[in-house]
N, C-alpha and C positions, 0 to 999 in steps of 0.2 A: 323667503321673505325678500321683497324687493329692496335693493340697495344694501342688503346685509352683507357683511364680510364673513366668509367662512373661517371658522376657528377650530382647530383641533385641541381638545381639552386634555392636557397632560396631568393636571392636578386631580388627584383622587380623594375621596372622602369628603366630609362636610367642608364647604368653603362658600364664600360669597364672591361677587364680582363687583368691580369698580370700573366705570368708564369716564375718562376725562372729557368734559364738554369742550375743552380747548383744543387738544391735539388728537382726541379720538382714541388714544391708547387704552387697552384693556388690562386690568390688573386683577389678580386673585387675592383674596384675604382669607386667612385661616378661619374656619368655622368655629374654632374654640371660643371665640368671643360670644357666640350664640348659645353657650351651654345652658341647658334647661329650657330653651325657647319652645321646643315642641311640647314639652310638658305644660308650660305656662299657657300656650294656645289651647291645648286640650282642656285644661282646667277652666279657662275663660269661655270656651265655646261648646264644649262637649264633643268636638270632633275627635276622631281617632286619626291622628296625623301619621301619614305614611311617608312623608318627605316634604322638603321645602326648597325654594329658590329665593335667593336674596340678591338684589342688584342695586347698586348705588351709583349715582352720578354726581359729578362735581369737578373741581379743578385739581390736577395733580400739583405737587410742589413746584415743578418747573413752570407750569402755566400760571400758577398763583404769583410767582416771582415776576414773570413777564407782565402780568396784569398790574401788579404794584408799580413796576417801572413805567408802564404806559400811563397810569393814573398820575404819577409824579410829573411826567412830561406834560400831560394835559393841564395840570394845576399850574405849572410854570408858565405855560402859554397863556392861560387865562389871567394869571397875575400880571404878566407883562402888559396886557391891555390896559390895566388899571394903574400902572405905575407911571 
């Protein structure tokens, strides 16, 4: 895949992945939160599920904090124009 970063997967068993849109870091999340997901999909679709992959995107706690601080700075700058 063009531009993809190689990653050696140490985590075994069911788990999902998280990628931060801010810093690009990758995180694993325990698949236990998806208990019974395969069975629910089978019941809803009639598929015989042989496996699954789950990938989430968002902002990690550090980037969320940075984003909040940037928003506060922006709001102060805007407010300064109108005071």
